[in-house]
C-alpha positions as CSV (number, residue, x, y, z in Angstrom):
1,M,-11.4,211.6,228.3
2,K,-13.6,210.8,225.3
3,K,-17.4,210.9,225.5
4,I,-19.1,209.0,222.7
5,L,-22.6,207.8,222.0
6,L,-23.0,204.2,221.1
7,S,-25.9,201.9,220.2
8,A,-26.1,198.9,222.6
9,A,-26.5,195.5,221.1
10,F,-28.9,192.8,222.3
11,A,-31.2,190.3,220.8
12,V,-33.6,191.0,217.9
13,P,-36.4,191.7,217.2
14,F,-36.1,194.8,219.4
15,L,-35.0,198.4,219.2
16,I,-32.2,199.3,221.6
17,N,-31.8,202.3,223.8
18,A,-28.5,204.1,223.6
19,Q,-25.5,203.6,225.9
20,T,-23.0,206.3,226.6
21,T,-19.3,205.7,226.8
22,L,-17.9,207.6,229.8
23,V,-14.2,207.0,229.5
24,S,-12.0,205.3,227.0
25,E,-8.4,204.6,226.1
26,D,-6.9,203.4,222.8
27,F,-3.2,204.4,223.5
28,D,-2.8,205.8,220.0
29,S,-2.1,209.4,221.3
30,Y,1.1,208.1,222.9
31,S,4.4,206.7,221.6
32,A,5.9,203.2,222.0
33,G,7.9,203.0,225.2
34,D,6.0,205.8,227.0
35,L,5.2,205.2,230.7
36,L,1.5,205.7,231.2
37,T,2.1,207.5,234.6
38,D,4.0,210.1,232.7
39,V,1.9,210.6,229.6
40,G,-1.6,209.4,230.6
41,A,-2.2,211.0,234.0
42,A,-4.9,213.3,232.4
43,N,-6.8,210.2,231.3
44,G,-6.7,208.6,234.8
45,W,-3.4,206.6,234.7
46,R,-1.1,206.3,237.7
47,E,0.8,203.6,239.7
48,W,-0.5,201.6,242.5
49,G,0.0,203.3,245.8
50,S,1.2,206.6,244.3
51,P,-0.6,209.9,243.5
52,N,-0.4,211.3,240.0
53,G,3.2,212.2,239.3
54,A,6.5,211.0,237.8
55,A,6.7,207.4,237.0
56,T,8.6,204.9,239.1
57,A,11.0,203.0,236.9
58,G,9.8,199.5,236.3
59,Y,6.4,200.1,238.0
60,S,4.4,202.1,235.5
61,A,2.4,200.4,232.7
62,Q,4.1,200.9,229.3
63,V,2.8,201.7,225.8
64,T,3.9,199.0,223.4
65,D,3.9,198.5,219.7
66,L,4.5,194.7,219.9
67,S,0.8,194.1,219.2
68,A,-2.4,196.1,219.1
69,T,-6.0,195.9,217.8
70,S,-6.9,199.4,216.8
71,G,-4.0,201.5,215.6
72,S,-0.5,200.3,216.3
73,L,-0.2,200.8,220.1
74,A,-1.5,199.1,223.2
75,G,-0.9,199.0,227.0
76,R,1.3,196.4,228.6
77,S,1.5,195.0,232.1
78,V,4.5,192.7,232.8
79,S,6.4,191.5,235.8
80,D,10.0,190.4,235.5
81,A,12.2,190.3,238.6
82,D,15.4,189.9,236.7
83,A,14.7,193.0,234.7
84,G,13.4,194.9,237.8
85,I,9.9,195.3,236.3
86,D,6.7,194.9,238.3
87,T,3.9,196.7,236.5
88,D,1.0,197.7,238.7
89,A,-1.1,200.3,237.0
90,I,-4.3,202.0,238.0
91,W,-6.7,203.4,235.4
92,S,-9.3,205.4,237.2
93,W,-12.4,207.6,236.6
94,T,-15.0,209.4,238.7
95,D,-16.5,206.9,241.2
96,L,-19.9,205.5,240.2
97,T,-22.3,204.4,243.0
98,T,-25.5,203.6,241.2
99,G,-26.5,202.2,237.8
100,K,-25.3,199.5,235.4
101,Y,-22.0,199.7,233.5
102,S,-20.1,197.8,230.9
103,I,-16.3,197.6,231.0
104,T,-14.8,196.4,227.7
105,M,-11.3,195.7,226.5
106,N,-9.3,193.6,224.1
107,L,-6.9,191.3,225.9
108,Y,-3.8,189.6,224.5
109,V,-1.7,187.0,226.5
110,P,1.6,185.9,224.9
111,A,2.2,182.1,224.7
112,G,4.0,180.9,227.8
113,S,3.0,183.8,230.0
114,A,2.0,183.0,233.5
115,G,-0.9,185.4,233.1
116,G,-1.8,188.5,235.2
117,Y,-4.4,190.2,237.3
118,I,-7.1,192.8,236.7
119,G,-8.9,194.2,239.7
120,V,-12.1,196.2,239.6
121,G,-12.7,198.7,242.4
122,D,-13.1,202.3,243.4
123,S,-10.9,205.1,242.2
124,D,-8.8,205.0,245.3
125,M,-8.6,201.2,245.6
126,D,-4.8,201.2,246.2
127,N,-5.4,203.2,249.4
128,T,-8.8,202.0,250.5
129,G,-8.4,198.3,249.5
130,G,-11.8,198.6,247.8
131,Q,-12.0,196.0,245.0
132,S,-15.4,194.4,244.2
133,N,-14.3,191.9,241.5
134,A,-11.2,190.7,239.8
135,L,-10.1,188.9,236.6
136,Y,-7.4,186.3,237.1
137,I,-5.5,185.5,233.9
138,M,-4.4,181.9,234.6
139,G,-1.5,181.3,232.2
140,D,-2.4,181.8,228.6
141,T,-5.5,179.6,228.4
142,L,-7.9,180.5,231.2
143,L,-9.7,183.6,232.5
144,L,-11.4,183.5,235.9
145,M,-13.7,186.1,237.5
146,S,-14.2,186.3,241.2
147,D,-15.8,188.5,243.9
148,D,-13.0,187.4,246.2
149,A,-15.3,184.9,247.9
150,A,-16.1,182.7,245.0
151,Y,-15.2,182.1,241.3
152,F,-18.3,182.4,239.1
153,G,-16.9,183.0,235.6
154,Q,-14.5,180.8,233.8
155,A,-13.6,181.4,230.1
156,P,-11.0,179.9,227.7
157,L,-8.3,182.0,226.3
158,T,-6.2,181.4,223.2
159,A,-2.5,182.4,223.4
160,D,-1.1,185.0,221.0
161,T,-4.7,186.0,220.1
162,W,-6.6,189.2,220.9
163,T,-9.8,188.4,222.9
164,A,-12.8,190.6,223.5
165,V,-13.5,190.8,227.2
166,E,-16.5,192.5,228.8
167,M,-17.5,192.9,232.5
168,V,-21.1,194.1,233.1
169,I,-21.2,195.6,236.6
170,D,-24.7,196.3,238.1
171,L,-24.2,198.5,241.1
172,D,-27.8,198.4,242.1
173,A,-28.1,194.6,242.0
174,A,-24.5,194.1,243.3
175,T,-23.8,191.6,240.5
176,A,-21.1,191.2,237.8
177,E,-21.2,189.2,234.6
178,L,-18.3,188.1,232.4
179,F,-18.4,188.0,228.6
180,V,-15.6,186.7,226.4
181,D,-15.9,187.1,222.6
182,G,-19.6,188.0,223.1
183,M,-20.5,184.9,225.2
184,S,-21.6,185.0,228.8
185,Y,-19.5,182.8,231.1
186,G,-21.3,183.5,234.4
187,V,-23.0,186.0,236.7
188,G,-22.1,186.3,240.3
189,N,-22.1,188.5,243.3
190,A,-20.1,191.7,243.7
191,T,-19.8,191.4,247.5
192,Y,-17.9,194.6,248.1
193,I,-20.3,196.6,246.0
194,A,-23.1,195.5,248.4
195,D,-20.9,196.9,251.1
196,G,-20.7,200.3,249.5
197,I,-17.6,200.1,247.3
198,A,-17.9,202.3,244.2
199,L,-16.9,201.6,240.6
200,G,-14.0,203.9,239.7
201,G,-11.0,202.0,238.3
202,L,-9.1,199.0,237.1
203,D,-5.9,197.6,238.6
204,L,-3.8,196.1,235.8
205,W,-1.0,194.1,237.5
206,G,1.6,192.2,235.6
207,M,1.8,189.5,238.4
208,A,-0.1,186.3,237.9
209,V,-2.0,185.3,241.1
210,D,-2.1,181.5,241.5
211,V,-5.6,180.9,242.8
212,T,-4.8,177.3,243.5
213,Q,-2.0,178.2,246.1
214,Q,-2.5,181.0,248.6
215,G,0.3,183.5,248.5
216,V,1.8,182.3,245.3
217,Y,2.5,184.9,242.6
218,N,4.2,184.3,239.2
219,P,5.7,186.8,236.8
220,G,3.2,187.4,234.0
221,D,2.8,189.5,230.9
222,Y,-0.3,190.7,229.0
223,Y,-1.4,193.5,226.6
224,Y,-4.7,195.4,226.6
225,D,-6.3,197.8,224.1
226,D,-9.5,199.7,223.4
227,L,-10.5,200.0,227.1
228,A,-13.9,201.6,227.6
229,V,-16.5,202.2,230.4
230,A,-20.1,202.7,229.2
231,D,-23.2,203.6,231.2
232,I,-25.8,201.0,230.2
233,T,-28.3,201.9,232.9
234,G,-31.8,201.5,231.5
235,V,-30.4,199.9,228.3
236,G,-33.0,197.3,227.4
237,I,-35.5,196.2,224.8
238,D,-38.5,198.1,223.5
239,E,-41.0,196.2,221.5
240,I,-41.5,198.9,218.9
241,S,-40.8,197.0,215.7
242,P,-41.0,193.4,214.6
243,M,-37.7,193.8,212.7
244,V,-36.2,190.4,212.7
245,I,-32.7,190.3,211.2
246,G,-30.1,187.6,211.7
247,V,-26.3,187.8,211.8
248,A,-24.4,184.6,211.3
249,P,-21.9,183.3,212.2
250,N,-21.3,185.3,215.3
251,P,-18.4,185.3,216.3
252,S,-16.7,185.3,212.9
253,N,-13.4,186.1,211.3
254,G,-15.0,189.0,209.5
255,E,-16.9,186.8,207.0
256,F,-20.6,186.7,207.9
257,S,-24.1,187.2,206.5
258,I,-27.1,189.3,207.4
259,D,-30.4,187.6,206.8
260,F,-33.2,190.2,206.5
261,N,-36.0,187.6,206.8
262,D,-39.4,189.3,206.3
263,Y,-38.2,192.8,206.5
264,A,-38.0,195.1,203.5
265,F,-36.6,198.6,203.3
266,D,-35.2,201.2,201.0
267,N,-32.3,203.6,201.5
268,A,-31.3,202.2,204.8
269,S,-27.8,202.9,206.4
270,L,-25.6,200.1,207.7
271,T,-22.8,201.1,210.1
272,I,-20.4,199.1,212.1
273,T,-18.6,200.8,215.0
274,N,-16.0,199.6,217.4
275,M,-16.4,199.9,221.2
276,M,-14.6,203.3,221.1
277,G,-17.4,204.7,219.0
278,A,-15.4,204.9,215.7
279,V,-17.2,203.9,212.5
280,V,-15.2,201.2,210.8
281,Y,-17.6,200.4,208.0
282,N,-20.7,202.0,206.5
283,E,-22.8,201.7,203.3
284,K,-26.3,202.3,202.0
285,L,-28.6,199.3,201.6
286,S,-31.8,198.4,199.8
287,A,-33.4,195.0,200.5
288,V,-36.5,193.0,199.8
289,S,-38.1,190.4,202.0
290,N,-36.2,187.2,202.5
291,S,-33.0,188.7,201.0
292,S,-29.5,188.4,202.6
293,K,-26.2,190.1,202.2
294,N,-22.7,188.6,202.6
295,F,-19.7,190.4,204.2
296,N,-16.0,189.7,204.2
297,L,-14.5,192.5,206.2
298,D,-10.9,193.0,207.3
299,L,-11.5,194.1,211.0
300,N,-9.3,193.8,214.0
301,A,-10.3,191.3,216.7
302,G,-12.8,192.7,219.1
303,V,-16.5,193.5,219.8
304,Y,-18.4,195.8,217.3
305,V,-21.9,197.2,217.1
306,L,-23.7,196.6,213.7
307,K,-26.7,198.9,213.1
308,V,-29.2,198.9,210.2
309,A,-31.6,201.9,210.2
310,D,-34.1,203.5,207.9
311,N,-36.6,206.3,208.5
312,T,-38.9,204.1,210.7
313,N,-36.9,201.2,212.1
314,E,-33.5,200.4,213.6
315,F,-31.8,197.1,214.3
316,S,-28.6,196.7,216.3
317,S,-26.5,193.7,217.1
318,R,-23.3,193.1,218.8
319,I,-20.8,191.2,216.6
320,V,-17.5,189.7,217.6
321,I,-14.5,189.4,215.3
322,K,-11.9,186.8,216.3
């Protein structure tokens, strides 16, 4: 599992403490058609209800090259009774019991798909039943977040489009928050966390759960890429520097501007990293007060961290590419 240091991204004019990525998965070390139970066990992949071992035909998540954000490969969960496929994959890590964490992924739902289900729980959730929260992909247009007792986050989806999804889980406060394309769509309780359920895995099921009709499940299909879990405990804002920089529009299609307002600097570095910690763009900058710089970057859809730093100051902002 990869361990990467990232800069967190929050509002200006503040400096940001670092966040640490604990585990990540970009699927690019595998091959199209691989079963994740077979090739990804060392990175926490298995099937629901099974210990690590050989994959069960039609049950393991697959690696696909049909669409991806970074690289050419992604994960896929799909249910198709006629083809004998019912993907129910577990991606797990060491259980976390205190602190605040960010779970990020890029999500793609094909047009016409009934959706899918993503459960959040402990590393042994398929045996303990311990799930604190869940994402319900309702068709190809709606994402709902629930603590199993109530729905508190509802976000739109666009079919055939990669969407940046983030869940912020606060184990100490027993809350969860849903972000889609950088925008918050609600904060709610994490009931089972309050009851002692740890944070240790995702359940990526290809079956779409119809929340309007109890016990109704529909075959679904969705892709996911650039999964990451980051420790953001203590990440916050320190009023060290009145460095006010604006990024607009945000989200964007890769064409945006940085407004440096009243800040001037020489020989600063500008870097843009994806949520896996990889630098996707960098350059040296010099700026005078009230100047601005335009960008037109060819970046994959997703969430990125933009950082401008010189010898005395640092600015970070989360940017979303659609």
